[in-house]
TIBA-817874 format. One record per residue (C-alpha): x, y, z. Coordinates in steps of 0.001 Angstrom, whole numbers, padded with zeros to 6 digits, always signed. Layout:
N
XYZ ...
# end
This chain:
534
+008928-007976+026069 +008371-011557+024964 +011034-013302+022902 +011054-012310+019228 +009846-014798+016670 +011535-015138+013282 +009357-016341+010389 +010870-017607+007130 +008356-016616+004457 +010656-017054+001459 +014128-017992+000201 +013820-021168+002299 +015374-024133+000461 +015116-021981-002673 +016850-018890-004017 +013919-016541-004587 +011083-014879-002670 +013324-013542+000094 +011106-012494+003009 +011750-012810+006737 +009505-011487+009500 +010492-010473+013010 +007462-010574+015263 +007383-008916+018675 +004304-008546+020922 +003304-005196+019399 +005650-004910+016413 +006167-006772+013136 +009075-006073+010784 +009897-007562+007380 +013406-008060+006087 +012871-008007+002301 +009663-008793+000422 +010716-010501-002789 +009038-012174-005708 +009190-015936-006266 +010791-017192-009484 +011526-020616-010960 +008850-023232-011528 +005188-022312-012055 +004342-023811-008665 +006722-021378-006973 +005647-018414-009087 +002025-019166-008146 +002888-018092-004577 +003135-014516-005855 -000614-014548-006554 -001626-016036-003196 -002324-013986-000059 +000655-013192+002151 +001031-015530+005153 +000559-012437+007337 -001651-009363+007366 +000168-006651+005352 -001588-003892+007312 -000095-005319+010525 +003497-004895+009315 +005099-001820+010894 +008237-001474+008746 +010346-003117+006059 +014140-003258+005994 +015257-003913+002411 +018701-005371+001704 +018822-004540-002022 +016802-003851-005143 +016844-007213-006932 +013289-008322-007618 +013612-011571-005647 +014150-009316-002607 +011991-006275-003404 +009482-007429-006014 +006407-007892-003809 +006639-004529-002060 +003967-003006-004345 +001667-005931-003538 +002365-005373+000169 +001310-001723-000174 -001672-002653-002351 -002990-004870+000454 -002626-002447+003329 +001006-001810+004311 +001699+001886+004917 +004856+001933+007044 +008410+002992+006140 +010711+000976+003839 +014333+001440+004913 +017086+000999+002301 +020296+002592+001047 +019942+005541-001351 +021174+003588-004431 +018654+000864-003580 +015873+003443-003489 +017022+004816-006855 +017117+001352-008420 +013718+000388-006984 +012267+003506-008601 +012885+001889-012000 +012856-001826-011160 +009470-001998-009459 +007581-000145-012247 +009392-002360-014759 +008303-005474-012861 +004724-004211-012899 +004922-003489-016638 +006182-007018-017350 +003377-008506-015271 +000724-006381-016973 +002080-007261-020429 +002392-010985-019791 -001030-011194-018122 -002533-009406-021116 -000952-011973-023454 -002033-014843-021201 -005610-013574-021051 -005809-013449-024833 -004824-017118-024894 -007190-017931-022011 -010149-016373-023830 -009405-018466-026914 -009107-021587-024767 -012261-020884-022775 -010323-020337-019536 -010802-017629-016918 -008826-014428-017203 -006404-013406-014445 -005183-010148-012918 -001539-009063-012555 +000001-009331-009106 +000166-005550-009086 +000119-002668-011526 +002387+000268-012327 +000105+002444-010198 +000740+000119-007253 +004497+000364-007859 +004262+004161-007932 +002310+004159-004654 +005120+002192-003042 +007918+004710-003671 +006925+007501-001208 +007350+004993+001647 +011106+004560+001074 +013466+006045+003671 +017130+006093+002533 +020033+005599+004955 +023801+005461+004535 +026019+002507+005344 +027143+002165+008987 +024698+004760+010347 +022252+003509+012980 +018565+004369+012489 +015407+003556+014425 +013141+001013+012725 +010497+001040+015479 +010687+001676+019207 +013082-000867+020668 +014592-001872+017327 +017390-000103+015507 +019358-001088+012416 +022322-000217+010245 +023482-001283+006792 +026820-002857+005848 +028061-003010+002262 +027318-006531+000972 +029362-006129-002245 +026601-007719-004341 +024924-004867-006207 +024917-001088-006249 +023455-000220-002843 +023272-003809-001592 +023501-004283+002156 +023609-006711+004999 +021145-005540+007643 +022221-005541+011297 +019395-005266+013820 +019519-004643+017558 +016396-005538+019527 +016208-004170+023082 +014063-006241+025441 +012057-004930+028401 +014867-006024+030722 +017405-003980+028775 +019033-006978+027101 +020122-006406+023487 +019665-009121+020884 +021878-008677+017800 +020838-010152+014461 +022462-009915+011039 +020659-010656+007769 +023312-011164+005123 +021197-010245+002119 +023156-011464-000915 +026920-011513-000413 +029096-010533-003359 +032310-012275-004433 +035758-010903-003627 +036584-010017-007256 +033422-008219-008348 +033979-005674-011098 +031873-002796-009769 +031636-003524-006046 +034012-003470-003120 +034618-006463-000861 +031637-007280+001410 +031772-006183+005033 +029871-006864+008236 +029881-006654+012046 +031149-009199+014555 +029849-010607+017832 +026275-011556+016927 +023530-013547+018577 +022018-014794+015311 +023072-014780+011673 +020740-015360+008715 +023057-016149+005803 +022510-016794+002108 +023938-019996+000563 +023261-019655-003177 +026684-021013-004162 +027346-022956-000992 +028291-025981-003103 +030509-024214-005630 +034184-023264-005682 +034957-021046-008653 +038613-020745-007715 +040515-017499-007417 +039695-015979-010813 +041190-012560-011488 +039492-009886-013618 +042017-010550-016407 +041218-014277-016341 +037486-013553-016408 +037906-011306-019433 +040019-013961-021151 +037197-016487-020718 +034654-013994-022044 +036999-013340-024984 +037006-017047-025830 +033199-017195-025750 +032864-014151-028017 +035439-015529-030464 +033637-018882-030482 +030349-017158-031271 +032038-015133-034023 +033492-018292-035561 +030015-019888-035558 +028905-016933-037675 +025822-015843-035777 +024665-013752-032856 +025756-014085-029252 +022608-013943-027102 +023225-013237-023412 +020320-013449-020947 +021356-011107-018172 +019942-009380-015142 +019375-005809-016237 +020942-004314-013133 +024709-004617-012603 +025280-007872-014530 +024564-006032-017781 +026792-003113-016802 +029655-005480-015855 +029406-007240-019198 +029481-003921-021026 +032691-002906-019234 +034475-006175-020029 +033293-006189-023658 +034435-002570-024014 +037884-003344-022585 +038295-006440-024807 +037312-004525-027936 +039500-001564-026992 +042493-003920-026604 +041738-005626-029935 +041212-009001-028248 +037792-009397-029886 +036390-007733-033010 +034368-004589-032493 +030752-005433-033247 +027302-004063-032389 +026270-004646-028787 +022530-004254-028203 +021283-003732-024666 +017688-004757-025229 +016074-003837-021952 +014384-000556-021046 +015138-001408-017418 +018850-001849-018171 +018809+001532-019914 +017270+003302-016920 +019447+001359-014464 +022559+002365-016415 +021587+006004-015946 +021444+005397-012184 +024861+003706-012303 +026203+006806-014078 +024910+008998-011235 +026603+006748-008658 +029800+006086-010660 +032005+007711-008015 +030719+005300-005371 +031698+002094-007203 +034891+000421-008329 +035887+000937-011960 +033323+003708-012286 +035407+005512-014932 +035557+002391-017134 +031801+001988-016778 +031196+005528-018000 +033364+004859-021051 +031592+001573-021809 +028155+003142-021590 +029220+005860-024039 +030867+003505-026573 +029718+004115-030159 +028965+000434-030851 +026694+000061-027777 +023049+000668-028563 +020247+000813-026024 +016865-000173-027450 +013657+001183-026029 +010641+000190-028117 +009315-003267-028959 +009802-002464-032658 +013496-001716-032075 +013812-004949-030132 +012254-007073-032878 +014387-005359-035536 +017545-006732-033908 +016650-010250-035034 +016592-009154-038680 +020357-008502-038588 +022685-011079-040124 +026182-012011-039018 +027906-011349-035706 +026405-009148-033038 +025792-009330-029302 +022420-008879-027668 +022072-008604-023889 +018478-008887-022696 +016577-009637-019509 +015597-011768-017775 +018718-013556-016595 +016913-016883-016099 +015019-016596-019436 +011655-016632-017675 +010283-013252-018743 +010992-010125-020710 +012472-009585-024157 +014956-012446-023957 +012051-014777-024738 +011551-013550-028304 +015315-013536-028924 +015401-017182-027884 +012469-017963-030191 +014336-016217-033010 +017717-017902-032493 +017618-021146-030483 +016827-023170-033608 +019847-021740-035502 +023144-023683-035431 +025163-020506-035963 +023710-018823-032861 +025251-018958-029391 +023438-018648-026047 +025710-017615-023168 +024313-018020-019628 +026179-015782-017185 +024319-016146-013879 +022535-018517-011541 +019710-020494-013170 +017043-021555-010678 +015579-025036-010923 +012487-025019-013126 +013508-021863-015020 +013920-021989-018795 +017578-021054-018392 +018189-024089-016156 +016314-026372-018560 +018512-025177-021443 +021647-025469-019317 +020726-029065-018461 +020783-029948-022176 +017182-029779-023391 +016945-030416-027135 +013428-029013-027463 +011646-026366-025379 +008319-024584-025362 +008362-020773-025341 +005071-018861-025175 +003207-021901-026495 +005591-022543-029420 +007797-025603-029704 +011441-024765-030461 +014208-027192-031401 +017484-026252-029710 +020330-026199-032210 +022219-023156-030917 +025402-023565-028908 +024493-023281-025205 +027407-022081-023104 +027882-020981-019503 +030264-018463-017970 +029353-018192-014325 +031996-015610-013421 +029631-012632-013504 +027517-013901-010664 +026856-011430-007892 +027090-014215-005311 +030100-015325-003312 +031102-018947-003800 +031498-021458-000958 +035024-020478+000205 +034093-016784+000074 +030897-017375+002069 +032871-019419+004575 +035392-016602+005054 +032644-014001+005340 +030832-016014+008032 +034109-016656+009845 +034735-012905+009995 +031369-012421+011736 +032307-014589+014727 +031728-014940+017568 +028113-015924+016874 +026580-016719+020216 +023562-018807+019320 +022692-019890+015806 +023248-019579+012064 +020230-019883+009759 +021064-020821+006166 +018669-019453+003550 +018567-018434-000126 +019956-021709-001448 +018865-024931-003099 +019317-028228-001273 +022855-028930-002487 +024070-025428-001629 +022506-025511+001832 +023962-028906+002728 +027432-028167+001378 +027724-024843+003215 +026356-026379+006408 +029038-029074+006263 +031755-026479+005686 +030630-024364+008618 +030136-027309+010965 +033687-028471+010314 +034966-025036+011352 +032499-024260+014137 +031324-027600+015590 +029828-025908+018664 +027587-023578+016639 +024011-024602+015873 +023207-024373+012161 +019704-024708+010735 +018185-024533+007248 +014544-023514+007843 +011756-024665+005555 +009226-022325+003989 +006944-020691+006603 +008796-022202+009571 +009029-020093+012731 +011734-019884+015408 +011610-018232+018806 +014827-016302+019488 +015706-016562+023162 +018738-015548+025209 +019647-019251+025310 +019208-020019+021620 +016552-020501+018942 +013649-022924+019329 +011428-024039+016486 +007783-023099+017051 +005099-025567+016062 +002350-023666+014285 -000982-024973+013076 -000571-023211+009731 +000572-025571+006941 +003307-024372+004571 +002075-022735+001388 +004172-025085-000729 +005370-028610-000026 +009164-028816+000360 +009347-031219-002593 +007918-028482-004843 +010519-025855-003933 +013535-025542-006262 +012450-028673-008137 +010872-029337-011503 +007102-029369-011043 +004188-030893-012923 +004145-027964-015351 +007712-028822-016358 +006789-032514-016620 +003780-031718-018796 +005857-029524-021095 +008452-032286-021463 +005712-034872-022128 +004164-032737-024866 +007567-032260-026467 +008265-036011-026289 +004884-036854-027847 +005506-034378-030641 +008964-035851-031284 +007801-039495-031287 +004897-038757-033623 +006992-036663-036013 +009657-039386-036253 +007170-041834-037776 +007788-042370-041477 +004284-041661-042773 +000730-040680-041905 -000201-044259-041158 +002576-044655-038609 +001753-041357-036960 -001909-042317-036655 -000969-045682-035123 +001314-044007-032581 -001427-041573-031574 -003869-044471-031107 -001384-046290-028846 -000860-043156-026781 -004596-042631-026445 -005169-046252-025352 -002396-045908-022766 -004004-042752-021377 -007447-044371-021259 -006012-047437-019485 -004263-045219-016926 -007467-043261-016306 -009454-046478-015898 -006898-047817-013442 -007319-044781-011211 -011070-045336-010811 
# end
């Protein structure tokens, strides 16, 4: 057997699109097949062909159900993949609702986009995949328990370790047996959860590896040792601040686990009288269906009893229809609305932002990682005006952040988790992180393990995994996206900012005459720039 090759098809110098390929002479295996999020340039990769033939993939090993790890599985099946998808049982259950929901969002947003494209004289587009494609994906799933070895393909076996990130989340350990009988041991971390996660136990993993592929989302962040009581106290302060402002508290949140954690803490705070009891709207059909799955698995998670109580609380209301969702914004006074998506890039959170961002009495609370180029990151960075679905919105709401509900370990926790995996014979690959997180975690690990080789592969880079170490393979295929366009603001963001700036400058003129003069100056500047490029 020739040496395996490891291809990095996603989550390389960015935090989305997780997809790694192990290629052997007659076998090809994917670890995850996730959707790209963030800037439009990154999201455009979802519409492009895979950098491999889907029909040539023999199996997929899925670490967990989050869409940035599982979201392109229906596309993979649509274009020819027919092998098994190995995952834990809770991951299979969650994918059964998350993948159809992803398809529904794509179909809905493409329908809205096509209506605008027709009016603008542009070509219509197709969704990445449909709900039928998502349904066709589900029979391929093969559930397995933690710590039980299973055969992926001949010569490759795997087992799952609890990653402490999400219900069913796993680190995937693979053993590859060569023709000479040598065993190569690899571990793909998936996403590693923090030590004090409300619904998940501490992450685990094996030791004595040849290669480790490790996430680094918060490789540059130290949240400190925050206890559950301290986290609830901080949430209490944010809720009380929103109540004092007199308006709604809008929380963009991932529908799966983040929403359920928030519900538990809000329930406990209200039960203790630390915050006033008020309506809490969970405005996400996906969150509703995911909560039902959490109820079924309540015995398998920490604080499962508290979760069951929170889900049954009389002031918690799960909305289903679009009409119910829109009716929320007709309510006056204090209430809480939790809606997806967590980065504000899709889903029902968009119309809640349109309804409330311009109101001084409203509060926006960001509770998770905001990828560069996402609307959530733009708001977090202090934007005063944004464009949402073609409309220009002035930001007057209070924008707050409470990053203690993240499902990701911070830098000290990642460092400890990696340290517990040693000895690592050959190499550590750092993935699933932006530039600052990758560099900071690399520096931490190098200071502890100076003899260990650490690499941060770029998108579509390939390494040969030998018994003496990993060697980068020079391929003739160019990367699908330039490194400067990954986890950075792109030209779409720049154009949106320019349009907002033009609108602001023109509107600040005192009268029609001034506005006309400003427009003429802008037009002359554009014509001069165009002439200079000839």
